[in-house]
C-alpha positions, 0 to 999 in steps of 0.5 A: 497538513495531517490526514483528517482520518483517524489513525486506523484501528487494527484488531488482531486475533491470535491464539495462546500457548494452549491454543485458545483464541484471544485478541492479541492486539487492539491499537491505533496504527500511527501515520507516517509521512515520509514525503513531507506535510503535503505528501501521502501518509501511510500506516502499516497494519500488519506484515509477514515475512514468510509464505505461507504465513506463520501463525505461530510467529510473534506479532510484528511491531507497529511500524512507524517509519517505512514506505510500504513494502512486503519482505521478499517472502512476506506480505504487507497490509496497510493504508495510504492517505492522499491529500487533495491535489496529490500526484505521486511520482510514477513508480513500479514495485516488484509486487502484486498489489490489491487496493481498495478505496475506503474514502474519497476517490483516486485516479490511477495513471499508467505510463501509457497515458490511460487513467481510471478513476477508482471511487469509494468502495472500488478496487484495483490490482496492480501487477508490477506496472508503472503507475502513479496516483493522482487525487484530483478531488478536493477531499482526502482519499484513504486506500487500503493495500495488501502487497505481496512479493512477485516475480519480475515481469519479463517482456516478450523480448526477454527484458526484465522490468526492474523496480522503478521510480520516475520524478516525472512521467516516463517516455511511453 
């Protein structure tokens, strides 16, 4: 089942060798569905691999085969389309994530059992938490994400929280 949303259009303004502004890219970003026909589909709109970003760098290719992640010193800008009924596994990335629901709505689930519905036009920030997304509606949901690499969370007792992926809800 393919996303009903059109492939996102990405327009990138840059500069030429003489410093004049120009539109360096105007393209549809291809959808990528690594979890099969009933899973989430992603687009990667733009990535950087340095911080601060290098505005003199060549434009990155439109990536068509990678699960969203920034490089260790870069950023990720892309979308995720989730079909009705989708439940992602609980997971943690070592990132700071800014998310905006562009279409539909999504339930953000934390491993402490608390859930919040994020509606169209609303935003969420993930700070290295174990979370899951659940589209409980009968409509597709499209979210826009900016992901930045982050330091690992260290608990008060000194435990370092690593990247994690749980096929089922972890114990609380």
